[in-house]
C-alpha positions, 0 to 999 in steps of 0.5 A: 461417538465422535473423536476429536484430533488435535487442539480445538481453537476458538476463532471468535473475534480473530480474522486470522489474516483475512483483512491483511490478505484482502487489503494486499489484493485490493491495493495491488489491483488499485495500483495496477489499474493506476499504472494502466491509466498512466501508461495509456495517458503517456502512450496516447497523449501526444509528445511527452515533455514537462508540460504534458507530464505536469498536465497529466497530474494537474487534472482533478480526477488524476490528483484524486486517483494519485492520492488514493494510490499513494495511500494504497501503496502505503497500506500495501507496503505496511502490511507486507513489511509488518508481516516480515517483522512479525515473522522473522524478528523475534525480540519484541523490542527490536520488532517494535522499533522496526515497526515504528521506523517503518511507519515513520518511513512510509508516512514520510515517503507518502508526504514526499510523493505528495509534495513532489506531485503537487509542489506543496 
């Protein structure tokens, strides 16, 4: 005869944070790789001036990589901030307001970053 201790919880349909944990790690690795690529171009690309800096981001592959990293940063920051709001803000209305503000702020920052990089 077996004894069960504690409550038995049903885990079907829930991820219990695996998706968030994985997205944090994947986006962090992507941002780190982008930083290395950018640093290599800055360090070994010749004298750094406006033309060189603009030239780095004028290449199509760098535009794609930069856009991908901006989206990764958006996801990375959202998961982190959302977890903070969920863990420390107990009133549901205030938590929802902070989450909506965070989404608007992050999307605005991503749009601004794209505008700065590509003069849209």
